[in-house]
C-alpha positions in Angstrom: 21.8 89.2 -11.1 23.9 86.1 -10.5 21.2 83.7 -8.5 18.0 85.3 -9.2 14.7 83.5 -8.0 12.1 82.5 -10.6 10.5 85.8 -12.7 7.3 86.0 -10.0 9.6 87.5 -7.4 10.1 91.3 -8.1 13.7 92.2 -8.0 13.4 94.9 -5.4 13.0 92.0 -3.0 16.6 90.4 -4.1 19.9 91.0 -2.7 22.2 93.2 -4.9 25.3 91.1 -6.1 27.5 93.5 -4.1 25.6 93.1 -0.4 25.3 89.3 -1.4 29.6 89.5 -2.2 29.6 90.8 1.3 27.2 89.0 3.0 28.2 85.3 2.0 31.1 84.9 4.3 29.0 85.5 7.1 26.7 82.6 6.8 27.4 79.3 8.2 28.0 76.2 5.7 24.9 74.6 4.8 25.1 70.5 4.8 22.8 67.6 4.5 20.6 67.2 7.6 21.0 63.0 7.1 23.1 60.6 5.7 21.2 59.2 3.0 21.1 61.0 0.3 18.0 63.4 -0.4 16.9 66.5 -0.8 19.7 68.9 -1.2 19.8 71.8 1.1 18.6 75.2 -0.2 20.9 77.9 -1.9 21.7 79.9 1.2 21.2 83.2 -1.4 17.4 81.9 -2.0 16.7 81.9 2.0 18.5 84.6 2.5 16.3 87.1 -0.1 12.8 84.8 1.5 14.0 85.7 5.0 14.1 89.4 3.6 11.2 89.0 1.8 9.2 88.0 4.7 10.5 90.5 6.8 10.1 93.2 4.7 6.4 92.2 3.5 5.4 91.2 6.6 3.8 88.2 5.3 3.7 84.8 7.2 6.2 82.3 7.1 4.1 80.0 5.3 2.9 82.5 2.6 6.1 83.4 1.4 6.4 82.6 -2.1 8.0 79.1 -3.0 10.9 80.2 -5.6 12.3 80.9 -2.0 11.6 77.4 -0.7 9.2 76.4 2.4 7.9 78.8 4.6 9.1 76.2 7.4 12.2 76.1 6.2 12.9 79.9 5.8 11.9 80.4 9.4 14.2 77.3 10.4 17.0 79.3 9.4 16.0 82.5 10.5 16.2 80.9 14.1 19.4 79.7 13.3 21.1 82.9 11.9 19.4 84.9 15.1 20.8 82.3 17.5 24.2 82.2 16.3 24.2 86.3 16.3 24.8 86.0 12.5 21.5 88.0 11.5 23.0 90.7 13.9 26.1 91.0 11.6 24.2 90.8 8.7 21.9 93.6 9.5 25.4 96.0 10.5 26.6 95.1 7.0 23.2 96.2 5.3 23.1 99.1 7.1 27.6 99.6 6.1 25.9 99.6 2.4 23.3 101.6 2.8 25.3 104.0 4.5 28.1 103.8 1.9 25.1 104.5 -1.0 22.6 106.8 0.4 24.3 107.5 3.6 22.9 107.5 6.6 22.7 110.8 9.6 24.3 108.7 12.3 24.7 112.1 14.8 20.9 112.7 14.4 18.2 110.4 14.8 14.5 110.5 16.4 12.2 108.0 18.0 8.8 109.0 17.4 6.1 108.6 20.2 3.6 109.3 22.2 1.6 108.9 25.5 -1.9 109.7 26.6 -4.0 108.2 28.8 -6.9 105.9 27.9 -10.2 107.2 26.2 -12.3 105.0 28.4 -10.0 104.7 31.7 -11.4 104.8 34.3 -10.8 105.4 38.4 -12.3 102.6 39.3 -10.5 99.5 40.3 -11.7 96.1 38.8 -13.2 94.1 40.5 -13.6 90.0 40.4 -14.0 88.0 37.4 -17.2 86.2 38.0 -17.5 82.2 37.4 -19.5 81.0 34.9 -21.8 78.5 35.5 -22.0 75.5 32.9 -25.3 75.2 31.8 -27.3 72.5 31.6 -28.5 72.7 28.1 -31.9 70.5 27.2 -29.8 67.1 26.5 -28.8 67.4 30.3 -24.9 67.6 29.8 -22.3 70.6 30.7 
């Protein structure tokens, strides 16, 4: 991969070059947030790899590997992509790529679900919640 992350991250969590070539043109140009020289913006590919890592593993943003950038930066960029509607375009593009490589049976889809009564549900309606009086402990405080 052309823009890989440090050795600590498995390649299965990184965007393949072929997909990246299709995705990169959809992303907004990232510029410095302030006029004074300082930290450069993170590379878009690293940030997107980090976002997909969090979404795929289910880890918290702050628990994302530092190789992708800070969890706060990843989350902020994710929110920007969602707000601009770009993340939805990226998702569609990724589905198209997967369909080309593996195939998706678009004409037949199923959702699994079930509904049932709560096992401990009763027929009674809940009553009012009693107020709890402040406790006067040995110090006389509430």
